[in-house]
Residue, then its C-alpha position, 0 to 999 in steps of 0.5 A: x580799268x584794271x591795268x596789268x603788265x606783260x612778262x617780255x623777259x625772262x626775269x633770271x636770264x634776261x632773254x625775250x620770251x614773248x608777250x606773256x600776260x603778267x599781273x594786275x597792278x594795284x596802287x594807282x590813284x588815277x588812270x588816264x587811258x586814250x587810244x587814238x586812230x592813227x596818231x600815238x595812243x597814251x596813258x598817264x597814271x599818278x600813284x603815291x610815291x610809297x606805291x613804288x609803281x616806278x619799281x613795279x612798271x620801270x621804263x620799257x615795261x609793256x602793258x594794257x588793261x583787261x578790256x582792250x587789245x592795244x599795247x602801250x609802253x612806259x616811257x616816263x615817271x615823274x616824282x613831285x614832292x610837295x612838302x607843304x602838303x606832304x604828298x610825293x605823287x608819281x606820274x607815270x606816262x607812255x604811249x602806243x607800243x609801235x611808237x618804239x619804230x621811231x628808235x629806227x631810222x630810214x637808213x639804218x637797215x645796213x651792215x654797220x661799220x665803225x668809223x667808216x663813211x658810208x655813201x648816202x642811203x637812197x630809199x626808194x620803196x616801189x609803187x603799191x598801195x598805201x598800207x603795203x608801203x607803210x608795211x615796207x617801211x615797218x618790216x625792212x627796219x624791224x623784223x629779223x628776217x628783213x634787217x641787214x644788222x641782226x641788232x635791229x630786229x625786234x623778236x616776237x613781232x609781227x606786222x599785219x596790213x591785209x584788212x584795209x578796205x576803204x581808200x579815201x585817196x588815190x590808190x596805189x601810190x606811186x614809187x616813193x623816195x622816203x627821206x631821212x628821219x625816224x621809221x615811225x615819222x615816215x610811217x605816220x606820214x604814209x599812213x596819213x595819205x590814205x587816212x588809215x591807222x595803226x595800232x599794236x594789238x596783244x597776243x590771243x586777241x589779235x586774231x579777233x580783231x583781224x591780224x592773222x598769227x603768223x607761226x606764234x601766239x605770243x607775238x605782239x602785232x603792229x596792225x595797220x587798219x582802217x576800222x570797220x564800216x558801221x554806217x549802216x548800223x551806228x548813228x550817234x545823234x544828240x536829238x535822243x539825249x545821248x550826246x550829253x556834250x559835244x565840242x565841234x572844231x572846224x578847221x582850214x588851217x592845214x589845208x593845201x591844194x597846190x605844192x612847189x617841191x624844192x630840190x638842189x638842182x630842180x624845183x616840181x610845181x603841182x598846179x591845181x585848179x584852185x584860184x584867188x581866195x582858194x588857191x593854197x600852196x605849200x613848199x616841200x622839201x625834196x633836196x634829198x631826192x636831187x641831192x644824190x647827184x653831183x652832176x645830173x644827166x637829163x635822164x637823171x633829172x627826169x627820174x628825180x622829178x618823177x619822185x619829187x612829183x609823187x612826194x607832192x602829190x601825197x603831202x597834198x592828199x594828207x593836207x586837208x580841212x579838219x572837222x572834229x566832234x568830241x563827244x560825252x555820251x550818257x552811258x543809260x541812253x546810248x545804245x552803243x558800247x566802245x569795243x562792243x558795238x564800235x571801235x577805234x577807226x570805225x565809220x559811224x554816222x553823227x546827226x547833230x541838232x542841225x538835222x544833218x547826218x555826217x559820215x565820221x570816223x572814231x579817231x579817238x576814245x578816252x578812258x579815265x578813272x580816279x577816286x570820283x568815278x570813271x568817265x569815257x567819250x569817243x572823238x569823232x572826225x569828218x571822213x574826207 
């Protein structure tokens, strides 16, 4: 696993020059690289203090490795000094590049004033497919051509959403009032409605993974995607011996089927058919929707109720039971190779010892490397 950093700023002037390949990073004792479907991907490296990794990979450095198209960003360095052992170890961690959208807030796309009270920001995104609504949230808070305050724009960045094929919820979504918070949190909430994923692709490989270049070949591409349906060709099985270890998790803790959306003036109830022990109700805050009115008319409340109902419906679509299996594969026996035969987000089949073939999604892939060797394994989640 050869880690490298990308040159993103011209060293002498500090001007942004796009994402250009830099150099391989040496001196890492251990490497952990985890790519995830929707939740932020992450990495963890350890090194001796004498390797000066913090100087080589300062916070904010964009990195990748030679076998992956994905970009991540360095966020933390932790130095641990053990006088008894005579060691000084630096632990370097970070997340997927798209997590930079947590540095933009819902409502920040406006002309900024200093010490002036602005009216409450009321963001309603129009009805459309789930991936399009997520795209609008990113576009309108990050791309230079769409932000009101030029300082909010990220240069050398493109956003792609055109390769989504499978929707596992009801699409399109209706008009949605977006609550305050970080853009990243609201995008993840939106993607969860239809079980969509997000990742950032580095230049030159973006087109291979379905992101159409728009004007520049040295841009990073934030891609909203749903993987590729490979259920006819990729079938993991423990019977053949290729699955050497599997951890299963079944959980209904997150499952909800009815909701009360509470507001300042009104509450909206979403009452599904489940009864008795099967009825699971969640409370959802909708006060930011009807709370914009000081003296609402009946028409105001009707409009607010529609937006509150849409919020409740979308939250329920993301509140599902979970079935997850994390597998370790014997590379000698498994006919499938990650990034060659399947990738993050892909739909595959899993046959267990129970002789049941289940539709799964690849939601995580873990790669690790240290002085003892290397290992890797996928995590699969049942499609619902």
